[in-house]
C-alpha positions in Angstrom: -14.5 -32.3 11.3 -14.0 -29.4 8.9 -11.7 -26.5 9.8 -14.0 -24.0 8.1 -14.8 -20.8 10.0 -16.5 -18.7 7.3 -18.9 -20.3 4.8 -18.6 -19.3 1.2 -21.9 -19.5 -0.6 -21.7 -18.1 -4.2 -24.6 -17.0 -6.3 -24.6 -17.6 -10.1 -23.6 -14.0 -10.6 -20.7 -14.4 -8.2 -19.6 -17.6 -9.9 -19.7 -16.0 -13.3 -17.6 -13.0 -12.1 -15.0 -15.3 -10.6 -14.8 -17.4 -13.8 -14.4 -14.2 -15.7 -11.5 -13.3 -13.4 -9.8 -16.6 -14.1 -10.4 -16.4 -17.8 -9.1 -12.9 -18.2 -5.4 -11.7 -18.5 -6.1 -8.3 -16.8 -5.8 -9.6 -13.2 -2.8 -10.3 -11.0 -1.8 -13.8 -9.9 -2.9 -13.1 -6.4 -6.4 -12.1 -7.5 -6.7 -15.2 -9.6 -5.6 -17.3 -6.7 -8.3 -15.8 -4.5 -10.9 -16.4 -7.2 -9.8 -20.1 -7.4 -10.0 -20.3 -3.6 -13.6 -18.9 -3.5 -14.7 -21.3 -6.3 -13.2 -24.3 -4.5 -14.8 -23.4 -1.2 -18.3 -22.8 -2.8 -21.1 -24.4 -0.8 -24.0 -23.4 -2.9 -24.5 -26.9 -4.4 -23.7 -28.8 -1.2 -20.6 -29.3 0.9 -17.2 -28.2 0.0 -13.7 -29.7 0.7 -11.8 -28.9 3.8 -9.5 -25.9 3.8 -6.4 -28.1 4.1 -7.4 -30.0 1.0 -8.0 -26.8 -1.0 -4.7 -25.4 0.2 -2.9 -28.5 -1.1 -4.6 -28.5 -4.4 -4.1 -24.8 -5.0 -0.6 -24.9 -3.6 -1.2 -22.2 -1.0 -1.4 -21.9 2.8 -4.4 -22.6 4.9 -4.0 -19.0 6.3 -4.6 -17.6 2.8 -7.6 -19.9 2.5 -8.9 -18.7 5.9 -8.3 -15.0 5.2 -9.9 -15.1 1.7 -13.1 -16.9 3.0 -13.2 -14.4 6.0 -13.0 -11.4 3.6 -15.7 -12.8 1.4 -18.0 -13.5 4.4 -17.5 -10.0 5.8 -17.4 -7.9 2.6 -18.4 -9.9 -0.4 -16.6 -10.8 -3.6 -15.0 -7.4 -4.2 -13.4 -7.3 -0.7 -12.2 -10.9 -1.1 -10.5 -10.3 -4.4 -8.9 -6.9 -3.8 -5.7 -6.3 -1.9 -6.2 -4.6 1.4 -4.8 -1.0 1.5 -2.2 -0.2 4.1 -3.4 2.1 6.8 0.0 3.7 7.3 3.1 3.9 5.1 5.9 1.5 6.0 8.2 4.5 6.9 6.8 7.9 7.9 8.0 10.5 5.4 10.8 12.7 6.7 9.9 15.6 4.5 6.6 17.2 5.6 4.8 20.2 4.4 6.2 22.2 7.4 9.8 21.2 6.5 9.3 22.2 2.9 7.8 25.5 3.9 10.7 26.3 6.3 13.3 25.4 3.7 11.6 27.6 1.1 11.3 30.4 3.7 15.0 30.1 4.4 15.9 30.0 0.7 13.8 33.1 0.0 15.2 35.2 2.9 18.3 37.3 2.9 21.5 35.3 3.2 23.4 35.4 6.5 25.9 38.2 7.0 29.1 37.7 5.1 27.4 35.6 2.4 26.3 36.8 -1.0 23.7 34.1 -1.5 22.3 30.9 0.0 23.8 27.6 -0.9 22.2 24.2 -0.5 24.7 23.2 2.2 24.2 26.5 4.1 20.4 25.9 4.1 21.1 22.3 5.4 23.2 23.7 8.2 20.5 26.3 9.0 17.8 23.6 9.1 20.0 21.5 11.5 20.2 24.4 13.9 16.4 24.7 14.2 15.4 22.3 16.9 11.8 21.6 15.9 12.8 20.4 12.4 14.3 17.0 11.6 17.9 16.8 10.3 18.0 16.5 6.5 20.8 16.0 4.1 21.8 18.6 1.4 20.3 16.2 -1.2 16.9 16.5 0.5 17.2 20.3 0.6 18.1 20.2 -3.1 15.0 18.0 -3.9 12.7 20.3 -2.1 14.0 23.3 -3.9 13.9 21.5 -7.3 10.3 20.3 -6.6 9.2 23.9 -6.2 11.3 25.2 -9.1 13.5 27.4 -7.0 17.0 28.3 -7.9 19.6 29.7 -5.6 21.4 31.7 -8.2 
């Protein structure tokens, strides 16, 4: 019994597009691998080999075969070849627009009593005192000021 869950039936146009991907140098190795998978799983002229056989021949995992055939079945050739975009970044950015605005607001305000001007470390200490803002290093404060072309002199 075949372990196929999503049938891959390619039209002549789809086959031509996949062969163009394999024949061109402008595509990544992963895209070429997916194109090879789809061509190997094609059922338009009859049956196709099992996923495990295709995985062995193409030197990839059966999970990759399964996910590629599923993406083709659900969204067509473009979805099967392209990499899925991340929904969220791997680490949430520490520097938000609110933090940048507060750092700039502090840098543009009058320095504390007894000081002639703001320093990067003084701004860092001031940001640490504010409870609703995350702690940032002086290097982060410097990057924010540099990004907005602000000088403390």
